[in-house]
C-alpha positions as CSV (number, residue, x, y, z in Angstrom):
1,M,84.1,134.8,74.9
2,Q,81.6,136.3,77.1
3,D,79.6,132.9,76.0
4,Q,82.4,131.0,77.2
5,K,82.4,132.9,80.8
6,D,79.0,132.1,81.1
7,S,78.8,128.5,80.0
8,G,81.8,127.9,82.2
9,V,84.2,124.7,81.3
10,S,83.1,121.1,82.0
11,V,86.2,118.9,83.2
12,Q,86.1,115.4,82.9
13,V,87.8,112.9,85.3
14,A,89.9,110.4,83.5
15,D,88.9,106.8,83.5
16,E,91.7,104.4,85.6
17,P,93.9,103.2,82.7
18,P,93.9,99.3,83.0
19,P,97.2,98.0,84.0
20,S,99.9,97.4,81.3
21,N,99.0,93.6,81.4
22,E,95.4,93.7,80.9
23,R,94.3,92.1,77.3
24,Q,92.6,94.6,75.0
25,L,90.5,91.4,73.4
26,K,88.5,91.5,70.0
27,G,85.7,89.7,68.3
28,W,84.2,86.4,70.4
29,Q,86.7,86.4,73.6
30,K,85.7,90.3,74.3
31,L,82.0,89.2,73.9
32,L,82.8,85.9,76.1
33,L,84.6,88.2,78.7
34,T,82.0,90.8,78.9
35,V,79.1,88.6,79.3
36,L,81.2,86.7,82.3
37,C,82.2,90.1,84.4
38,I,78.4,91.2,84.1
39,G,77.1,88.0,85.0
40,Y,79.7,87.7,88.1
41,A,78.5,91.2,89.4
42,T,74.8,90.3,88.5
43,F,75.2,87.4,90.7
44,H,77.0,89.0,93.9
45,L,74.1,91.7,94.0
46,M,71.8,89.1,93.5
47,V,72.7,87.0,96.4
48,L,73.5,90.0,98.5
49,N,69.7,91.4,97.9
50,V,67.4,88.8,97.0
51,F,68.5,84.7,97.1
52,P,71.5,84.2,99.8
53,I,73.3,81.1,99.7
54,E,75.6,79.1,102.3
55,T,78.3,81.2,103.4
56,W,81.2,79.1,102.3
57,S,79.7,78.5,99.3
58,F,79.2,81.8,98.3
59,R,83.0,82.7,99.2
60,I,84.0,79.5,97.1
61,M,82.4,80.8,94.2
62,H,83.2,84.4,94.4
63,V,86.9,83.3,95.0
64,A,86.6,80.6,91.6
65,G,85.1,83.4,89.3
66,G,87.2,86.3,90.3
67,L,90.6,83.7,89.3
68,A,88.8,82.5,86.2
69,I,87.8,86.3,85.3
70,G,91.4,87.6,86.4
71,Y,92.9,84.8,84.2
72,L,91.4,85.5,80.9
73,M,91.3,89.5,81.9
74,V,95.3,89.7,82.8
75,A,98.1,88.0,81.2
76,A,101.1,87.5,82.7
77,W,102.9,89.9,81.2
78,T,103.0,93.4,80.3
79,T,101.1,93.7,76.9
80,D,102.4,96.8,75.9
81,G,103.0,97.6,72.2
82,L,101.5,94.3,71.1
83,D,99.8,94.5,67.8
84,G,98.5,91.8,65.4
85,D,97.7,88.4,65.8
86,A,100.6,86.4,66.6
87,I,100.8,82.4,66.2
88,W,98.5,81.5,68.9
89,I,101.5,78.7,70.4
90,Q,104.5,77.7,68.8
91,P,106.0,74.5,68.4
92,I,108.3,74.4,71.5
93,E,104.9,74.8,73.7
94,Y,102.8,71.7,72.6
95,V,104.7,69.6,75.0
96,P,103.6,71.7,78.0
97,F,100.4,72.5,76.5
98,L,99.2,68.9,75.8
99,A,100.6,67.9,79.1
100,A,99.1,71.0,80.9
101,L,95.7,70.2,78.8
102,G,95.5,66.2,79.5
103,L,95.7,66.5,83.4
104,G,93.8,69.4,84.0
105,G,91.3,68.3,81.3
106,Y,91.3,65.0,83.2
107,S,90.4,66.6,86.6
108,F,88.0,68.7,85.3
109,F,86.3,65.4,83.9
110,C,86.6,64.0,87.3
111,I,84.5,66.9,89.1
112,V,81.9,67.2,86.6
113,Y,81.1,63.3,86.7
114,A,81.1,63.8,90.5
115,F,78.1,66.3,89.9
116,V,76.6,64.7,87.1
117,A,76.5,61.0,88.7
118,G,75.0,62.9,91.9
119,E,76.1,60.1,94.3
120,A,77.0,61.3,97.9
121,M,80.0,59.1,97.6
122,P,81.5,58.6,94.4
123,A,83.7,55.8,93.5
124,G,86.9,56.3,95.3
125,W,89.3,57.0,91.8
126,V,86.9,60.2,91.0
127,F,88.6,62.5,93.9
128,G,91.4,59.9,94.3
129,T,93.6,60.0,90.8
130,S,92.4,64.1,90.1
131,G,94.4,65.9,92.6
132,W,97.9,65.3,91.3
133,P,97.2,66.1,87.7
134,L,95.4,69.4,88.7
135,V,98.5,70.4,90.4
136,L,100.7,69.2,87.8
137,S,98.8,71.1,85.6
138,S,98.7,74.6,87.5
139,I,102.7,74.1,87.9
140,I,103.0,73.6,83.8
141,A,100.6,76.3,83.1
142,I,102.0,78.9,85.6
143,G,105.6,78.4,84.6
144,A,104.5,78.2,80.7
145,G,103.0,81.7,81.5
146,W,106.2,82.9,83.1
147,L,108.2,81.6,79.8
148,F,106.5,82.5,77.1
149,K,105.3,85.8,77.2
150,P,102.6,86.6,75.5
151,R,102.8,87.8,71.5
152,D,99.1,89.3,70.9
153,H,96.0,90.4,73.1
154,R,94.2,86.7,72.8
155,I,93.8,84.5,75.8
156,S,97.1,82.2,75.7
157,W,96.4,78.8,76.4
158,Y,97.9,78.6,79.4
159,D,95.4,80.6,80.9
160,W,92.4,79.2,79.6
161,L,93.7,75.9,81.8
162,L,94.5,78.0,84.6
163,A,90.6,79.7,84.4
164,I,89.1,75.9,84.4
165,N,91.6,74.7,86.9
166,S,90.1,77.3,89.1
167,L,86.7,76.0,88.6
168,S,88.0,72.9,89.3
169,V,89.0,73.5,92.8
170,A,85.7,75.0,93.6
171,G,84.0,72.2,92.4
172,Y,85.7,69.8,95.1
173,L,85.1,72.6,97.3
174,L,81.6,72.7,96.9
175,F,81.0,68.9,96.5
176,N,83.0,67.9,99.5
177,L,81.4,71.1,101.6
178,A,80.3,69.7,104.7
179,A,82.7,67.0,105.0
180,L,85.3,69.6,104.4
181,Q,84.1,72.1,107.9
182,F,84.3,68.8,109.6
183,R,88.0,67.6,108.8
184,A,89.7,70.0,106.8
185,G,93.2,71.2,108.9
186,V,92.6,68.7,111.4
187,M,92.5,65.2,109.8
188,P,92.7,66.6,105.8
189,T,92.7,63.4,102.9
190,Q,94.9,63.3,100.3
191,S,92.7,65.2,98.0
192,D,91.9,67.8,100.3
193,F,95.5,68.9,100.4
194,L,96.0,68.4,96.8
195,F,93.2,70.4,95.8
196,A,93.7,73.1,98.6
197,L,97.7,73.5,97.2
198,A,96.6,73.7,93.8
199,G,94.0,76.8,94.9
200,V,96.5,78.6,96.4
201,L,99.1,78.3,93.7
202,L,96.4,79.9,91.2
203,I,95.7,82.9,93.9
204,L,99.1,83.6,94.5
205,E,99.9,83.4,90.4
206,L,96.9,85.9,90.0
207,T,98.0,88.1,93.1
208,R,101.2,88.4,91.3
209,R,99.9,89.6,88.2
210,V,97.3,91.9,89.7
211,A,99.3,93.1,92.9
212,G,103.3,92.9,92.0
213,L,105.5,91.0,93.8
214,A,105.6,92.7,97.1
215,L,102.5,90.9,98.3
216,L,103.7,87.7,96.9
217,V,106.7,87.8,98.9
218,I,105.5,88.3,101.8
219,A,102.9,85.4,101.8
220,G,105.8,83.4,100.0
221,I,107.7,84.1,103.6
222,F,104.9,83.1,106.0
223,I,104.2,79.9,104.0
224,I,107.8,79.0,104.3
225,Y,107.4,80.2,107.9
226,T,104.8,77.7,108.8
227,F,107.5,74.8,107.7
228,A,110.6,76.4,109.3
229,G,109.6,77.2,112.8
230,P,111.0,74.4,114.0
231,Y,114.4,75.6,113.1
232,L,114.1,79.3,114.2
233,P,115.0,81.0,117.2
234,G,113.3,82.9,120.0
235,I,109.6,84.3,119.5
236,L,110.0,82.8,115.6
237,N,109.9,79.6,117.0
238,H,107.0,77.2,116.7
239,D,106.3,73.3,116.1
240,G,105.9,73.3,112.3
241,Y,103.3,71.9,110.6
242,R,102.5,68.8,108.0
243,M,101.8,70.4,104.5
244,D,98.3,68.5,104.2
245,R,97.1,70.0,107.3
246,F,98.5,73.4,106.5
247,F,97.1,73.8,103.1
248,S,93.6,72.1,104.0
249,Y,93.3,74.4,106.7
250,I,94.5,77.4,104.8
251,Y,91.5,76.8,102.3
252,T,88.8,77.1,105.4
253,D,87.2,80.1,106.8
254,S,90.5,80.3,109.3
255,G,92.6,81.8,106.3
256,I,91.3,82.2,102.5
257,L,87.8,82.1,102.7
258,G,88.0,84.2,106.3
259,P,87.4,87.6,106.8
260,T,89.4,89.5,104.0
261,T,87.2,87.3,101.7
262,A,83.9,87.6,103.3
263,V,84.5,91.3,103.1
264,S,85.5,91.2,99.4
265,S,82.6,89.2,98.4
266,T,80.2,91.5,100.1
267,Y,81.1,95.0,101.0
268,I,83.5,95.4,98.5
269,I,82.4,94.3,95.5
270,L,79.3,96.1,96.5
271,F,80.7,99.5,96.6
272,I,83.2,99.1,93.7
273,A,79.7,98.5,91.9
274,F,78.2,101.6,93.6
275,G,81.8,103.5,92.4
276,A,80.6,102.4,88.6
277,F,77.6,103.2,88.6
278,L,78.7,106.7,89.6
279,Q,81.5,106.7,87.1
280,V,79.4,105.4,84.2
281,S,76.6,108.3,85.1
282,K,79.5,110.8,85.3
283,V,78.4,111.9,88.9
284,G,81.9,111.7,90.0
285,D,82.6,114.2,87.1
286,Y,80.3,116.3,88.8
287,F,82.2,115.9,92.3
288,V,85.5,117.2,90.5
289,N,83.5,119.8,88.7
290,F,82.0,121.2,91.7
291,A,85.7,121.0,93.9
292,F,87.0,123.2,90.8
293,A,84.6,125.4,91.0
294,I,84.5,126.1,94.9
295,A,88.5,126.4,95.2
296,G,89.8,126.8,91.9
297,R,90.6,130.8,92.1
298,A,91.8,130.5,95.2
299,R,95.9,130.8,95.2
300,G,97.4,127.5,94.2
301,G,93.8,126.5,93.1
302,P,94.4,123.4,91.1
303,A,96.3,121.6,94.0
304,K,93.2,122.6,96.4
305,V,90.8,121.1,93.9
306,A,93.1,117.7,94.4
307,V,92.3,117.7,98.1
308,F,88.8,118.1,97.7
309,A,88.1,115.9,94.5
310,S,90.1,113.3,95.7
311,G,88.7,113.0,98.8
312,L,85.2,112.8,97.2
313,M,86.8,110.3,94.6
314,G,88.8,108.2,97.7
315,M,85.7,107.5,99.3
316,I,84.7,105.3,96.2
317,N,87.8,104.0,94.9
318,G,89.3,101.2,96.4
319,T,92.9,102.0,95.6
320,S,95.2,104.9,96.6
321,A,97.3,104.6,93.6
322,G,94.2,104.2,91.4
323,N,92.6,107.3,92.6
324,V,95.9,109.1,91.6
325,V,95.3,108.0,88.2
326,A,91.8,109.1,87.8
327,T,92.0,112.6,89.3
328,G,95.6,113.2,89.0
329,S,95.6,112.9,85.2
330,L,93.3,116.2,85.4
331,T,95.1,117.9,88.2
332,I,98.5,117.6,88.1
333,P,99.0,119.2,84.7
334,L,96.9,122.4,85.9
335,M,99.2,122.3,89.1
336,K,102.1,122.5,87.1
337,K,100.6,125.3,84.8
338,V,99.6,127.4,88.0
339,G,103.6,126.8,89.4
340,Y,103.9,124.0,91.4
341,R,107.2,122.0,91.1
342,P,106.6,118.6,89.1
343,Q,107.7,116.5,92.1
344,S,105.1,118.9,94.3
345,A,102.0,118.6,92.0
346,G,102.3,114.8,91.9
347,A,103.5,114.3,95.7
348,I,99.9,116.5,96.6
349,E,97.6,114.2,94.5
350,A,99.2,111.5,95.9
351,A,99.0,112.5,99.5
352,A,95.1,113.7,98.8
353,S,94.5,110.4,97.0
354,T,95.9,108.5,99.9
355,G,93.7,110.1,102.4
356,G,90.8,109.3,100.3
357,Q,91.2,105.9,102.0
358,I,90.6,107.2,105.2
359,M,87.2,109.8,104.7
360,P,84.0,108.5,105.3
361,P,81.4,106.8,104.3
362,V,83.5,104.2,102.5
363,M,87.2,104.7,103.5
364,G,88.6,102.7,100.5
365,A,86.9,99.3,102.2
366,G,89.0,99.5,105.0
367,A,86.4,100.3,107.2
368,F,84.5,96.9,106.2
369,I,87.5,94.8,107.4
370,M,87.8,96.4,110.6
371,A,84.0,95.8,110.8
372,E,84.6,92.5,110.5
373,I,87.6,91.6,112.4
374,T,86.6,93.9,115.2
375,G,82.6,93.4,115.7
376,I,82.1,97.3,115.8
377,P,79.6,98.6,114.0
378,Y,80.2,99.8,110.5
379,T,78.2,103.2,111.8
380,E,80.1,103.5,114.5
381,L,83.7,103.0,112.6
382,I,82.8,105.8,110.1
383,V,81.7,108.4,112.8
384,A,85.1,107.7,114.5
385,A,86.8,108.1,111.4
386,L,85.7,111.4,111.4
387,I,87.5,114.0,113.0
388,P,90.7,112.5,112.2
389,A,90.2,112.4,108.1
390,C,89.1,116.0,108.5
391,L,92.4,116.6,110.4
392,Y,94.0,115.0,107.7
393,F,92.8,117.0,104.7
394,L,93.4,120.5,106.4
395,S,97.1,119.7,106.9
396,V,97.0,118.5,103.3
397,F,95.1,121.6,102.7
398,F,97.2,124.2,104.8
399,M,100.5,122.8,103.4
400,V,99.4,123.3,99.4
401,D,97.9,126.9,100.7
402,F,101.2,128.0,102.4
403,E,103.4,126.5,99.2
404,A,101.3,128.7,96.6
405,A,101.8,131.8,99.1
406,K,105.2,131.2,99.2
407,M,105.8,130.8,95.6
408,G,103.2,134.0,94.8
409,M,100.7,131.4,93.1
410,R,97.4,132.5,91.4
411,G,94.7,130.4,90.9
412,L,92.8,129.6,87.8
413,R,90.9,132.7,85.6
414,Q,87.1,132.2,85.5
415,D,86.8,131.3,82.0
416,E,89.0,128.1,82.7
417,L,86.4,127.1,85.8
418,P,83.2,125.4,85.6
419,V,80.4,128.1,86.7
420,L,78.9,127.1,90.2
421,S,75.6,128.4,89.8
422,K,74.8,126.3,87.1
423,L,76.7,123.4,89.3
424,M,74.3,124.5,92.2
425,K,71.4,123.5,90.1
426,Q,72.8,119.8,89.6
427,I,73.4,119.5,93.5
428,Y,70.9,116.4,93.3
429,L,73.8,114.5,92.1
430,F,75.4,114.6,95.5
431,L,72.0,112.4,96.6
432,P,73.4,109.3,95.8
433,I,76.4,109.7,98.7
434,I,73.5,111.6,101.0
435,I,71.1,108.2,101.0
436,L,74.2,105.9,101.8
437,I,75.0,108.0,104.7
438,G,71.4,108.5,105.6
439,A,70.3,104.8,104.9
440,L,73.1,103.7,107.4
441,Y,72.1,106.4,110.5
442,M,68.4,105.0,109.4
443,G,69.4,101.5,110.9
444,Y,69.8,99.7,107.4
445,S,72.5,96.9,106.7
446,V,75.6,97.9,105.0
447,I,74.4,95.8,102.4
448,R,71.1,97.3,101.6
449,A,72.5,101.0,102.2
450,G,75.0,100.7,99.7
451,T,72.5,98.7,97.0
452,L,70.1,102.0,97.7
453,G,73.3,104.2,97.0
454,L,73.6,102.3,93.8
455,M,70.1,102.2,92.9
456,S,69.9,106.0,93.5
457,A,72.6,106.8,91.3
458,L,71.1,105.1,88.4
459,V,68.1,107.0,89.0
460,V,69.6,110.3,89.6
461,S,71.2,109.7,86.3
462,W,68.3,109.9,84.9
463,L,67.8,113.8,85.4
464,S,71.2,114.5,84.1
465,P,72.6,114.8,80.8
466,N,74.2,111.4,80.9
467,R,71.2,109.5,81.3
468,M,71.9,105.2,82.2
469,G,69.8,103.2,79.8
470,P,70.5,99.3,80.1
471,R,73.8,99.7,77.9
472,G,75.1,102.0,80.8
473,V,74.2,99.7,83.2
474,L,75.6,96.8,81.6
475,L,78.8,99.1,81.3
476,A,78.6,99.6,85.1
477,L,78.3,96.0,86.2
478,E,81.2,94.8,83.7
479,A,83.2,97.5,85.1
480,T,82.5,96.3,88.9
481,T,84.2,93.0,88.1
482,K,87.0,94.3,85.9
483,M,87.8,97.0,89.2
484,S,87.1,93.8,91.6
485,V,89.7,91.5,90.5
486,Q,92.6,93.0,91.8
487,L,91.1,93.2,95.4
488,I,89.5,89.9,95.2
489,A,93.0,88.0,94.5
490,V,94.4,90.6,97.1
491,C,92.3,89.6,99.7
492,A,92.3,85.9,99.0
493,C,96.2,86.2,99.4
494,A,95.9,88.3,102.8
495,G,93.9,85.7,103.9
496,I,96.5,83.1,102.8
497,I,98.8,85.5,105.6
498,V,96.1,85.9,108.4
499,G,95.6,82.2,108.7
500,V,99.3,81.5,108.7
501,I,99.7,84.1,111.4
502,G,96.5,82.1,113.6
503,L,97.8,78.7,113.0
504,T,101.3,79.7,113.9
505,G,100.4,82.3,116.8
506,V,103.0,84.8,115.8
507,G,100.5,87.4,116.4
508,L,100.4,86.8,120.0
509,R,104.3,86.5,120.0
510,F,104.5,90.1,118.5
511,S,101.9,91.0,121.0
512,S,104.3,90.1,123.7
513,V,107.4,92.2,122.3
514,L,104.8,95.0,122.2
515,L,104.0,94.5,126.2
516,D,108.0,93.8,126.9
517,I,108.8,96.9,125.1
518,A,105.9,99.0,127.0
519,D,107.4,98.0,130.3
520,K,109.4,100.8,129.4
521,S,107.9,103.1,127.5
522,Q,104.9,102.8,126.0
523,L,105.5,105.6,123.6
524,A,108.4,103.0,122.2
525,A,105.7,100.5,121.9
526,L,104.0,102.6,119.8
527,F,106.7,103.3,117.1
528,F,107.5,99.9,117.2
529,A,104.1,99.3,116.1
530,M,103.9,102.3,113.8
531,V,107.1,101.0,112.0
532,I,105.8,97.4,111.7
533,S,102.3,98.6,110.1
534,I,104.2,100.8,107.4
535,V,106.8,97.9,106.3
536,L,103.8,95.2,106.3
537,G,102.0,97.6,104.0
538,M,104.8,99.1,101.6
539,G,104.1,97.8,98.2
540,M,100.5,96.4,99.1
541,P,97.3,97.5,98.8
542,T,95.3,99.1,101.3
543,T,93.2,96.3,102.3
544,A,95.7,93.5,102.2
545,A,97.9,95.9,104.5
546,Y,95.6,96.8,106.9
547,A,94.4,92.6,107.3
548,V,98.0,92.0,107.5
549,A,99.1,94.5,110.0
550,A,95.8,93.7,112.0
551,S,96.7,90.5,112.6
552,V,100.0,91.0,113.6
553,V,99.9,94.5,115.5
554,A,96.5,95.3,116.7
555,P,96.5,92.1,119.3
556,G,99.6,93.2,120.9
557,L,98.3,96.6,121.2
558,I,95.1,95.6,122.5
559,Q,96.8,93.6,125.3
560,L,98.4,97.1,126.3
561,G,95.4,98.1,127.2
562,I,94.5,100.1,124.3
563,P,90.6,100.2,123.2
564,P,90.4,98.2,120.2
565,L,88.7,100.7,118.6
566,V,91.6,102.9,118.8
567,A,94.3,100.0,118.3
568,H,92.9,98.6,115.0
569,F,92.5,103.0,114.0
570,F,96.3,103.5,114.8
571,V,97.5,100.4,112.6
572,F,95.2,101.0,109.6
573,Y,96.1,104.7,109.7
574,Y,99.5,103.4,109.1
575,A,98.8,100.7,106.6
576,V,96.8,103.3,104.4
577,M,99.8,106.0,104.6
578,S,102.4,103.3,103.5
579,A,101.4,104.3,100.0
580,I,103.4,107.4,100.4
581,T,105.9,106.2,102.7
582,P,109.5,106.0,101.0
583,P,111.6,103.5,99.8
584,V,108.2,102.1,98.0
585,A,105.2,104.4,98.0
586,L,102.6,103.2,95.3
587,A,100.5,106.5,95.3
588,A,103.4,109.0,94.7
589,Y,105.1,106.7,92.2
590,A,102.0,107.0,90.4
591,G,101.8,110.7,90.7
592,G,105.6,111.5,89.9
593,A,104.8,109.5,86.9
594,I,102.0,111.6,85.5
595,A,103.8,114.9,86.3
596,G,106.9,113.6,84.7
597,A,108.9,114.1,88.3
598,D,111.5,111.8,89.8
599,P,109.6,109.0,91.8
600,M,111.9,109.1,95.0
601,K,111.7,112.5,95.0
602,T,107.9,112.6,94.4
603,S,107.6,110.2,97.6
604,V,109.8,112.0,99.8
605,T,107.7,115.1,99.1
606,A,104.6,113.4,99.7
607,F,106.0,112.2,102.9
608,K,106.0,115.7,103.9
609,L,102.4,116.5,102.8
610,G,101.0,113.5,104.5
611,L,103.1,114.1,107.8
612,A,100.0,115.0,109.7
613,A,98.3,111.3,109.3
614,F,101.7,110.3,111.0
615,I,101.3,112.0,114.0
616,V,96.9,111.9,113.8
617,P,97.4,108.2,115.0
618,Y,99.4,109.6,118.6
619,M,96.7,112.3,118.7
620,F,93.3,110.0,119.2
621,F,95.9,107.5,121.1
622,Y,96.2,110.4,123.8
623,S,92.8,112.0,123.1
624,H,90.0,109.7,122.6
625,G,87.9,112.5,122.1
626,L,89.3,112.5,118.4
627,L,87.2,109.3,118.2
628,M,84.2,110.9,119.0
629,E,84.3,109.1,122.4
630,G,83.8,110.9,125.6
631,E,81.9,114.2,126.7
632,W,80.7,116.2,124.0
633,H,82.7,119.4,125.0
634,V,85.9,117.1,125.6
635,I,85.4,116.1,121.5
636,L,84.8,119.7,120.8
637,R,87.8,120.8,122.3
638,N,90.1,118.4,121.3
639,A,88.8,119.2,117.4
640,V,89.3,122.3,117.6
641,T,92.7,122.8,119.5
642,A,94.1,119.8,116.8
643,C,92.8,122.0,113.7
644,F,94.9,124.8,115.2
645,G,97.4,121.9,115.6
646,V,97.9,120.9,112.3
647,Y,97.8,124.4,110.6
648,M,100.9,125.2,112.5
649,L,102.3,122.0,112.2
650,S,102.0,122.5,108.2
651,G,103.5,126.2,108.7
652,A,106.5,124.7,110.2
653,V,107.0,121.8,107.6
654,Q,106.4,124.3,104.7
655,N,108.8,127.3,106.7
656,W,105.6,130.0,106.1
657,F,103.5,131.3,108.6
658,H,102.1,134.5,107.8
659,G,105.8,134.9,105.9
660,R,109.0,133.1,106.2
661,L,110.5,131.9,109.2
662,P,114.4,131.9,110.8
663,M,114.8,128.3,111.7
664,L,114.5,129.1,115.5
665,L,111.5,129.9,115.4
666,R,110.6,127.1,113.0
667,V,111.1,124.3,115.6
668,V,109.3,126.7,118.3
669,L,106.5,126.4,115.9
670,F,106.7,122.9,115.6
671,V,106.8,122.2,119.0
672,A,103.6,124.5,119.6
673,A,101.7,122.5,117.1
674,L,102.7,119.3,118.9
675,M,101.2,120.7,122.0
676,L,98.1,121.5,120.5
677,I,97.4,118.5,119.4
678,S,98.5,116.2,122.2
679,G,95.1,117.0,123.7
680,G,96.1,117.7,127.2
681,F,94.5,121.0,128.6
682,I,97.5,122.6,129.6
683,T,99.4,121.7,126.6
684,D,96.7,123.0,124.6
685,I,96.7,126.4,126.5
686,I,100.7,126.7,126.3
687,G,100.1,125.7,122.4
688,I,97.9,128.8,121.8
689,I,100.1,131.2,123.6
690,M,102.9,129.8,121.6
691,G,101.0,130.5,118.1
692,V,99.4,133.6,119.0
693,A,102.6,134.8,119.8
694,L,104.5,133.9,116.5
695,F,101.1,135.7,114.5
696,F,101.9,138.9,116.1
697,W,105.8,138.5,115.8
698,Q,105.2,137.7,112.0
699,K,102.8,140.8,111.9
700,M,105.4,143.0,113.2
701,R,107.8,142.0,110.8
702,N,109.4,143.8,107.8
703,P,107.1,143.5,105.1
704,A,109.7,142.9,102.9
705,E,110.6,139.9,104.6
706,K,107.3,138.2,103.7
707,A,107.3,138.6,100.0
708,P,107.2,134.8,97.9
709,L,110.1,134.0,97.1
710,K,110.6,131.3,94.4
711,A,114.1,130.6,95.3
712,D,113.0,130.0,98.9
713,A,110.4,127.5,97.5
714,E,112.8,125.7,95.7
715,A,115.8,125.0,98.2
């Protein structure tokens, strides 16, 4: 037993399980997909660092490759429970199969012919007769995917065709690139319209497969709005657009190939590769082990570990729900073991994992989109994000600590934890993160800094037991592409929405509504902006949620006179927090599923735990010092008083402030917390006086009243 204590217990983070509709391929199909994934990731790393190519060309190939690999990898419907080899094609499928194959094959032949012939202007029949066959082939194949559900894990015939059609769209765009940059959205040809239409259909279908219906429905509403504008009243009215103009416009750098795809093709895929190298080298496991060693013995230790570990892992993980599944499979059972209710365990992990999306330096890729949209340097954004992110995690930490105190919980035993002294000998495993941050502040570009971080993860692994050789590198490259597919589709789909907003001017109309509301109350305008950001983000990944909210809400806030940095952080926070906001809270649902708790109760509890994140944006709106703007002493005062504010806010929410509180004093504590986090000097003084008075009142109470009551915790 002594040996076990000396050696400690090493914990391992579970790999994020694949979606229920991701195929588990075998044989030559598995080998082909692996080769394509490795080649796709390698192509991006080479273009970003060694062999740059023209911007539009790169983005077109990025989207097309993501679509093709996505269709080969992800089935139209769930593949759970499918075993063995079924008949590849049933007799009823022959007619749609032959029709789609003939139409799609002809279109693909025309594209190949154009490149092989090498003529600047191929014969009219080449592109003039290949557009409609491509559209019809895509519609038939998509419909077949909906109708003829998967029978085994092999790639279905319709998915082969959808992958090939994705390449046909890219081929047309690349061949006609110079002309398209001149005429798309202004003087489009019929071929421009048809190939763009096919591309949009392919993006929407893959988005449905990898991100669910929420984003698809929102994109569909925006597309319909483009044509329904003349029939709508008030601020929603516009003149409407022809289909050929709209679809050719949407497949330019004003839409699909715009800021969202610019970010996914550069920063997102690079930092997903960084995260993949950390996971394969098991450096991610070290982060979690370190968190266990530091916080595991404290009361409610596993919950505090979840806060630390999810913050560390969330920096390099692109989705809140994915972070919940990866770290929650370890921390949630341990939280339940020490006494947390299932819904609390799932909610704590969801709140902490969602917070990882606002934690510098990576911020779940949201900071990269913000930098692209605002033009503010990335290094300035991550500096500005530091204090608000720390406030959020402090709040969640205090929440779980107060709940642990209220329920009389213990931490984990020493023999259940890794040994800190041994982990300190491996402190060099933090080097990839340190090198990433250091490179950014030494003036390196984000791409170069990310590449240095990736390479350092590879080198550091050679000093650990999990040494990455050629096989490990290939595994990391394969994982990079597989983890990127969802975000590639989501960013392309978000580009459609951003394009509609820019074309129709609906964002400016929402800005005018905000200005009208602000004439009566600026606070009401901010509340309206908050609600829109949350609603737009429900059910959507962080990157898409922020991209849409930034296009609709942020311009209005800026017109109110709010600095762009503050405005974009305001909508970014609420877009992120939509992952734990009922009724559609993806991160909370994932946590509830692991904990075996009711999803809605879990989301309500997660909302309560993440309450600080719903107040923090108002804090930095009134106190720009929290975004590192202003004199150092103002920044310091705002940060310190805000820390005390979230401490008291947590006590008011959990009904525990060195003991239980009567309802009246609980309200007083909540008001004191708001005083401290408002940022004004006078309100800070009032809040401190109220907090100190409550503290001494608690100390003077009967000790029996401070005893932990599980019954109270269950209330």
